[in-house]
C-alpha positions in Angstrom: 93.8 91.0 87.3 96.4 93.6 86.7 99.1 91.8 84.7 99.4 89.8 81.6 101.8 87.0 82.0 104.0 85.3 79.5 103.2 87.4 76.5 105.7 86.0 74.9 106.0 93.0 119.4 107.3 96.5 119.8 105.7 98.1 116.9 107.1 101.3 115.5 105.1 102.4 112.5 103.0 105.6 112.5 105.0 108.7 112.6 106.8 110.3 109.7 110.5 109.8 109.7 112.0 113.3 110.1 108.7 114.7 111.4 107.0 114.7 114.8 103.5 114.9 113.4 100.9 112.4 114.7 98.3 110.8 112.6 94.7 110.2 113.5 94.3 107.1 115.6 92.1 104.3 114.5 89.8 105.0 117.5 88.8 108.3 116.0 86.8 106.3 113.4 83.2 105.7 114.7 82.7 102.9 112.2 85.7 101.1 113.6 84.6 101.4 117.2 81.0 100.3 116.4 81.6 97.5 113.9 85.1 96.2 114.4 85.9 94.6 117.7 88.9 92.6 116.5 91.0 92.3 113.4 89.9 90.1 110.5 92.1 87.7 108.4 91.3 86.7 104.8 92.6 83.4 103.5 92.7 83.6 99.7 92.6 80.1 98.2 92.7 79.2 94.5 89.8 76.8 94.6 90.8 74.7 91.6 94.3 74.0 93.1 93.5 73.4 96.7 92.5 69.8 96.9 94.4 68.5 93.8 97.0 65.9 95.0 98.0 64.9 91.4 101.7 65.8 91.2 102.2 65.4 87.5 102.3 69.1 86.7 102.8 68.7 83.0 103.1 72.0 81.1 99.8 72.7 79.4 98.5 69.4 80.9 94.8 68.5 80.6 92.5 68.1 83.5 92.8 64.3 83.1 96.7 64.6 83.1 97.2 67.1 85.9 94.1 66.7 87.9 91.9 69.4 89.4 90.5 70.2 92.9 86.9 70.2 93.7 84.5 72.0 96.0 84.1 68.8 97.9 87.8 68.8 98.8 87.0 71.5 101.3 85.9 69.1 104.0 84.8 70.2 107.4 88.2 69.0 108.6 90.1 71.1 106.0 88.0 74.2 106.8 88.6 73.8 110.5 92.3 73.7 109.9 92.1 76.9 107.9 89.9 78.5 110.6 92.4 77.4 113.3 95.2 79.1 111.4 93.7 82.4 112.6 91.3 83.0 109.7 88.0 84.8 109.7 87.1 85.0 106.0 87.9 82.6 103.1 88.1 84.0 99.6 87.3 81.2 97.1 89.1 82.5 93.9 87.9 81.2 90.6 84.3 80.2 91.5 82.1 82.0 88.8 82.0 80.0 85.6 84.8 81.2 83.4 86.2 80.0 80.1 88.0 76.6 80.3 89.4 74.2 77.7 87.7 71.1 78.9 84.7 69.7 77.0 81.5 70.0 78.9 79.2 70.0 75.9 77.3 66.9 77.1 76.0 69.2 79.9 74.8 71.9 77.4 77.9 74.1 78.0 79.5 75.4 74.8 83.2 74.7 74.2 85.6 77.6 74.6 88.0 78.7 71.9 91.7 78.5 72.9 92.3 81.6 70.8 90.5 83.7 73.4 91.4 81.7 76.5 94.6 82.1 78.5 96.0 78.7 79.6 94.1 75.4 79.5 92.1 75.9 82.7 91.4 79.5 81.8 91.6 82.8 83.6 89.1 83.2 86.5 88.8 86.8 85.4 87.2 85.9 82.0 83.7 85.1 83.4 81.4 83.3 81.0 78.3 82.8 83.2 77.8 84.9 86.4 74.8 82.8 87.5 76.7 79.5 87.8 80.0 78.1 88.9 83.1 76.6 87.2 82.2 73.1 86.1 85.8 72.0 86.8 85.1 72.3 90.5 82.1 69.9 90.6 82.1 66.2 91.1 78.7 66.2 89.4 78.7 68.9 86.8 74.9 69.0 86.6 74.8 69.8 90.3 77.7 72.2 90.4 75.7 75.1 91.8 74.4 72.8 94.6 77.9 71.6 95.4 79.0 75.3 95.9 76.0 76.0 98.0 77.0 73.1 100.2 80.5 74.5 100.5 79.1 77.8 101.6 77.2 75.9 104.3 80.2 74.0 105.4 82.3 77.2 105.6 79.7 78.8 107.8 79.5 75.7 110.0 83.1 76.4 111.0 82.5 80.1 111.4 84.3 81.2 108.2 82.7 83.9 106.1 82.7 83.4 102.3 84.1 85.8 99.7 84.0 85.3 95.9 85.1 87.4 93.0 83.0 89.8 90.9 84.8 91.2 87.9 82.7 94.3 86.9 85.1 95.8 84.3 85.0 93.0 81.8 83.5 89.6 80.9 84.6 86.7 78.6 84.3 87.4 74.9 81.8 84.6 74.6 79.7 85.4 77.7 76.6 83.1 77.7 74.6 82.3 80.8 72.7 79.0 80.9 71.0 79.7 84.2 69.8 83.3 84.2 67.2 83.9 86.8 63.7 84.8 85.5 63.6 88.3 84.2 67.4 88.7 83.6 69.2 88.5 80.3 72.8 88.1 79.1 75.2 90.9 78.8 74.8 92.4 75.3 71.5 90.6 74.6 69.6 93.9 74.1 72.6 96.0 72.7 72.2 98.1 69.6 75.3 96.8 67.8 75.0 99.4 65.1 76.3 102.0 67.5 79.7 102.3 69.0 78.1 103.5 72.2 74.7 103.8 73.8 74.1 104.4 77.4 72.2 101.1 77.8 74.5 99.0 75.7 76.5 96.6 77.8 79.5 96.7 75.5 81.3 99.1 73.1 81.4 98.2 69.4 83.3 98.8 66.2 80.4 98.7 63.7 81.3 97.2 60.4 84.5 95.5 61.7 85.0 91.9 62.7 87.2 90.9 65.7 90.5 89.4 64.7 92.6 87.2 67.0 95.8 88.8 68.2 99.1 88.2 66.4 101.0 85.7 68.5 104.5 86.7 69.4 107.6 85.4 71.2 106.8 81.8 70.3 103.5 81.8 72.1 100.9 79.4 70.8 97.5 78.6 72.3 97.7 75.3 74.3 101.4 75.3 73.8 100.9 74.5 70.1 98.7 71.4 70.6 96.3 70.8 67.8 92.7 71.7 68.6 89.9 72.2 66.1 89.1 75.6 67.6 92.7 76.8 67.8 92.7 78.2 64.3 93.5 81.9 64.9 89.8 82.7 64.3 87.0 83.7 66.6 83.7 85.0 65.2 82.6 88.3 66.7 80.8 90.8 64.5 80.9 93.6 65.1 84.1 93.6 67.2 83.8 94.7 70.8 86.3 96.7 72.7 88.7 94.7 74.8 88.7 94.5 78.6 91.6 96.7 79.3 90.1 99.5 77.1 91.8 98.7 73.8 89.5 99.8 71.0 91.3 97.9 68.3 89.3 95.2 66.4 92.5 93.2 66.6 93.9 93.6 70.1 97.6 93.1 71.0 98.8 90.0 72.7 99.5 92.1 75.7 95.9 93.3 75.9 93.2 91.5 77.9 92.1 90.0 74.6 90.1 87.2 76.3 87.7 89.7 77.7 85.4 92.6 76.5 85.0 95.8 78.3 81.7 96.5 80.0 80.0 99.9 79.4 78.8 101.8 82.5 77.3 104.7 80.7 80.5 106.6 79.9 80.8 107.7 76.3 84.0 107.2 74.3 84.7 110.9 74.9 84.4 110.4 78.7 81.0 111.9 79.2 79.0 110.4 82.1 75.5 109.7 81.1 74.1 109.1 84.6 73.4 111.1 87.7 76.4 112.0 89.8 76.5 112.1 93.6 75.8 115.5 95.2 78.6 117.4 97.0 79.2 116.1 100.5 77.9 112.6 99.8 81.2 111.2 100.7 80.1 111.8 104.3 76.8 109.9 104.0 76.3 106.2 105.0 75.2 103.4 102.6 71.6 103.9 103.5 71.6 107.5 102.2 73.4 106.3 99.1 70.7 103.6 98.6 68.0 106.2 98.9 69.7 108.5 96.4 69.6 105.9 93.7 66.1 104.7 94.3 64.4 107.1 91.9 67.3 107.4 89.4 67.5 105.7 86.0 70.8 104.0 85.7 72.6 102.2 82.8 71.7 98.6 82.0 75.1 97.3 83.1 74.7 98.7 86.6 71.4 96.8 87.1 72.9 93.6 85.7 75.9 93.6 88.1 73.8 94.7 91.1 71.5 91.7 90.4 74.5 89.4 90.2 75.8 90.6 93.6 72.4 90.2 95.2 71.9 86.7 93.7 75.1 85.5 95.4 74.3 87.4 98.6 71.0 85.6 98.8 72.9 82.3 98.5 74.9 83.1 101.6 78.0 84.7 100.1 79.3 87.1 102.7 81.3 89.5 100.5 83.0 90.1 97.3 86.5 90.9 95.9 86.0 93.4 93.1 88.6 93.0 90.3 90.1 96.3 88.9 87.4 98.4 90.5 89.1 101.7 89.6 88.3 101.0 85.9 84.6 101.3 86.7 83.0 104.7 87.7 82.8 105.4 91.4 79.1 106.3 91.1 78.4 102.7 90.1 80.0 101.5 93.3 77.8 103.8 95.4 74.8 102.2 93.7 76.1 98.6 93.8 77.5 98.5 97.3 74.6 100.3 99.0 72.3 97.7 97.5 74.5 94.9 98.9 74.7 96.5 102.3 71.0 96.9 102.5 70.7 93.2 102.2 73.7 92.4 104.3 75.1 95.3 106.4 78.1 93.1 107.4 79.1 92.3 103.8 82.9 92.4 103.3 83.6 94.4 100.2 87.2 94.4 99.0 88.4 96.2 95.9 91.4 96.2 93.7 92.4 99.9 93.3 96.0 100.8 92.6 95.9 104.6 92.2 96.4 106.2 95.6 94.7 109.4 94.5 91.5 107.5 94.1 91.6 105.6 97.5 89.4 108.0 99.4 86.9 108.4 96.6 86.3 104.7 96.3 86.1 104.3 100.1 83.9 107.2 100.9 81.8 107.8 97.8 82.1 104.2 96.4 81.3 102.7 99.9 84.1 100.2 99.7 85.1 98.5 102.9 88.6 97.7 101.9 91.2 98.4 99.2 94.5 96.7 98.6 97.4 98.6 100.1 99.6 97.5 97.2 101.5 100.4 95.6 102.5 101.9 98.9 102.9 99.4 101.8 103.3 96.1 99.8 105.8 97.6 97.3 107.8 99.2 100.1 107.9 96.1 102.2 108.9 94.0 99.2 111.9 96.3 98.6 113.0 96.0 102.2 112.6 92.2 102.2 114.8 92.1 99.1 117.5 93.9 101.1 117.4 97.1 99.1 115.1 99.4 101.0 115.1 101.1 104.3 112.5 100.6 107.0 112.5 104.4 107.4 110.3 104.4 104.3 107.4 102.6 106.0 106.2 105.0 108.7 105.6 107.8 106.2 103.2 105.5 104.3 101.3 104.6 107.4 101.1 108.3 108.2 99.9 109.2 104.8 97.1 106.7 105.0 96.2 107.5 108.6 92.7 108.8 108.0 91.8 105.7 106.0 94.1 103.1 107.6 91.3 100.8 108.6 90.2 100.4 105.0 93.7 99.5 103.5 94.0 95.7 103.6 97.5 94.4 104.0 99.0 91.5 102.2 102.4 90.0 101.1 101.1 87.5 98.6 98.1 87.1 96.3 97.5 85.4 92.9 98.9 88.4 91.0 102.1 88.8 93.0 105.3 86.7 93.1 105.6 84.2 95.9 107.9 85.5 98.7 110.1 82.4 98.5 110.5 82.7 94.7 114.0 83.7 93.6 112.8 86.9 91.9 111.2 88.1 95.2 113.1 87.3 98.4 114.3 83.7 97.7 113.4 82.7 101.2 110.1 82.4 103.0 112.0 83.3 106.2 112.5 86.8 104.9 108.8 87.3 104.9 108.5 86.8 108.7 109.4 90.3 109.9 107.3 91.9 107.1 104.4 89.6 108.0 104.5 90.8 111.6 104.6 94.5 110.5 101.8 93.9 107.9 99.6 92.1 110.4 100.1 94.4 113.4 100.6 98.0 112.1 97.0 98.9 111.5 93.4 98.0 112.3 92.9 96.8 108.7 92.3 93.2 107.8 95.3 91.0 106.9 95.3 88.7 103.9 97.4 85.6 103.1 97.5 83.5 100.0 97.2 79.7 100.3 100.6 78.1 100.5 102.2 81.3 101.8 102.1 79.7 105.3 104.3 76.9 104.0 106.8 79.0 102.0 105.5 77.9 98.6 107.9 79.2 95.9 105.5 78.8 92.9 108.3 77.2 90.8 106.1 75.2 88.4 105.8 76.2 84.7 102.4 74.9 84.0 101.9 76.6 80.6 100.6 80.2 80.3 101.6 81.5 83.8 105.1 82.4 84.7 107.0 80.6 87.5 107.5 82.6 90.7 103.7 82.8 90.7 101.4 79.8 91.3 99.6 79.5 87.9 96.0 80.7 87.8 95.7 79.7 84.1 96.5 76.0 84.0 95.7 72.7 85.7 98.2 71.6 88.3 98.9 71.2 92.0 100.9 73.2 94.6 103.7 71.0 96.0 103.8 72.3 99.6 100.0 72.2 99.8 99.9 68.6 98.6 102.2 67.8 101.5 99.9 69.5 103.9 96.7 68.0 102.4 98.4 64.6 103.0 96.1 62.3 101.0 93.0 64.4 102.2 93.9 64.1 105.8 94.6 67.8 106.0 97.1 67.4 108.8 100.4 68.5 107.4 101.7 64.9 107.6 104.1 65.3 104.7 105.4 68.8 105.4 109.1 69.4 105.9 110.3 70.5 109.3 110.9 74.0 107.9 107.4 74.2 106.3 105.8 73.0 109.5 107.6 75.6 111.6 106.7 78.4 109.2 103.0 77.4 109.4 103.3 77.5 113.2 104.7 81.0 112.9 101.7 82.1 110.8 99.3 80.4 113.1 100.7 82.1 116.2 100.8 85.5 114.6 97.4 85.4 113.0 95.6 84.0 116.1 97.2 86.7 118.2 96.0 89.5 115.8 92.4 88.4 115.8 92.3 88.3 119.6 94.1 91.5 120.4 92.2 94.6 121.4 95.4 96.8 121.1 95.6 96.1 117.4 92.2 97.7 117.0 93.3 100.6 119.1 96.0 103.3 118.9 99.3 103.4 117.1 102.5 105.4 117.5 105.8 105.1 115.6 109.1 104.7 117.5 111.3 104.8 114.4 112.1 108.5 114.2 112.6 109.0 118.0 115.0 106.1 118.3 117.1 107.2 115.3 117.6 110.4 117.3 118.1 109.0 120.8 119.2 105.3 120.6 122.7 104.1 119.9 122.9 101.2 117.5 119.3 101.7 116.3 119.2 101.4 112.5 117.0 101.2 109.4 116.9 97.4 109.3 114.6 97.3 112.2 111.2 98.8 112.6 109.3 99.5 115.9 106.0 100.9 117.0 103.5 100.8 119.8 99.9 99.6 119.7 97.5 100.0 122.6 94.0 100.0 123.9 92.5 100.5 127.4 93.4 97.0 128.4 96.4 96.0 126.3 99.7 97.7 125.6 102.1 96.3 123.0 105.6 97.1 121.7 106.2 95.6 118.2 109.7 95.3 116.8 111.0 93.5 113.7 114.5 92.9 112.4 114.6 92.7 108.6 118.3 91.9 108.4 119.0 88.3 107.5 122.5 88.2 108.9 122.8 90.5 112.0 121.7 90.5 115.5 121.0 93.9 117.0 121.1 95.0 120.6 120.0 98.4 122.0 118.0 100.3 124.6 114.7 101.1 122.8 113.3 104.4 123.9 109.7 105.5 124.4 109.2 109.2 124.2 107.6 111.2 127.0 104.3 111.9 125.2 103.9 108.1 124.6 104.6 107.3 128.2 101.8 109.7 129.2 99.4 108.2 126.7 100.2 104.7 128.0 99.7 106.0 131.5 102.9 104.4 132.7 104.1 105.6 136.1 107.8 105.5 137.2 108.9 102.0 137.9 109.6 98.7 136.2 107.3 96.7 134.0 107.8 93.2 132.7 107.4 92.8 129.0 107.1 89.4 127.3 106.9 88.3 123.7 103.5 87.1 122.7 104.5 85.0 119.7 106.8 82.4 121.2 106.9 83.4 124.9 110.6 82.9 124.9 111.8 86.5 125.2 111.3 88.8 128.1 112.7 92.1 129.2 112.1 95.0 131.6 110.6 98.3 130.6 112.0 101.0 132.9 110.2 104.2 133.4 111.9 107.1 135.2 111.0 110.8 135.2 108.4 110.2 132.4 110.8 108.5 130.0 111.0 104.8 129.3 113.4 102.3 127.8 113.6 98.6 127.3 116.6 96.4 126.4 116.2 94.7 123.0 118.3 91.9 121.7 116.9 90.7 118.4 118.2 88.0 116.1 118.2 88.0 112.3 114.6 88.1 110.8 113.2 87.9 114.3 110.2 89.8 115.6 108.8 90.5 119.0 105.3 91.5 120.1 106.0 92.6 123.6 103.1 92.9 126.0 103.6 95.4 128.8 102.3 93.9 132.0 100.6 96.2 134.4 
């Protein structure tokens, strides 16, 4: 949750362009060698939208009008198809019970106020009850938790590991758990509301002031202006709490995260940390040492509450978490939280949303995160290139800069916060995502993530209410047109896909399956970009090339980002790389591993090597060097 919407194979990647410096190779990471044999692929799916085949898509439509997907729509057949796409982990987005504008009062669930809910189906990042799941997703609301537990079991049956969201920075304004385990209480239940701040308060307060609903601007009205007894520009909250994005105003702005309240982690309004800090050098200690450090420490109440939530879901078989806006929570908490999770499940997959590059190493090393989004560097740069503005020469320096933590920087081209590749404001064509996808998936040892519908070229064109077109709405009820065609009346066989959609999915399937089975992609990397600019006629900054290798596999990855031009040239491998690859003078067959339709010859003479490349617009090769 980082934006507020509608407020009214030759692979050349790792060396710095203009510099001969080498980065540390992935094999220099002991954790990588011990724990990671092959790459991982995360499939993010917006759970509410996946199985919904109702195509009405009325703006601000109700659940009855627009329909909603259920946990049970993820059948074994559906999950097998996702697994066979080349996926290892499935991130079910929107599982914890968040605010929704659907009446479930007959089940003892209080109605949610449209004045503090975004959209009709609600934001998945305004969690109302961490110990239960979204009632929209259940066939039988009373058994909603059991239906999700069954989904975990089905996912595991087809060898998919399960990830869900935890949103530690904020909760819904009206947080109220109906199913707290024995011994646990709601956020804020024991708070001293006469104080702005106390180390063990879960929230920050404005004593003596009442919360006031934001002033609606730019024509915005809750529920699109539909009459609702609760949509009266009032919400009772006395005293007012600070808002999720840190706004201290008792009346937040429409651009604030007004539907949420900020959680207090023991940091005073002046910025004082009222908890123990990690000793110097602890960034080099493993999670067990971090766990031991916190065992005899007194920590703030909010720390314990979120740790208990994570362990609750871990005990139910959830294999990992995606942490929303992790950088807004102190890194010491993450040391505490993640070490507890890892003690229960050493293989837990812990992914965090962190957008400040200066904090990356801190949250990985001291916070014990497994993975962070590589958003503001790699994603943003690839997007610029895909749009036809940027140079591929800007990519190798990023990979170089992140060389020491490359395994921890998860790559993606789409997620629920970002525009769809095929949308007109991004690239306007899913085909333009293909070379970037090859680079994203093959340039490091880090996991790859794709967003459901990306494999069909979904443009996210629907205006469903609160969310903007170009992104598939996460706030309203609706369906995803390309996915509906793939679901094909719950056959999950792509029977209604267009030829172009089917071919694009085939591309993703070929690429992702190759990556999760390649030893070279968990091995070494060297950029070819700078060297070929210097030595190769017709080489240019619309292509990108690099080499990946292990002891038993050698790959050259090359992608053409130009949508109009075919390029031909003799790609050069420098002498130091030829030595590292242990290539002797002679000729080696190279064949593309994606489609097996392109082959060439790598010629090695006097310690230098070259291979003829003829690459069409938006084409990529993963060329395997045959011994």
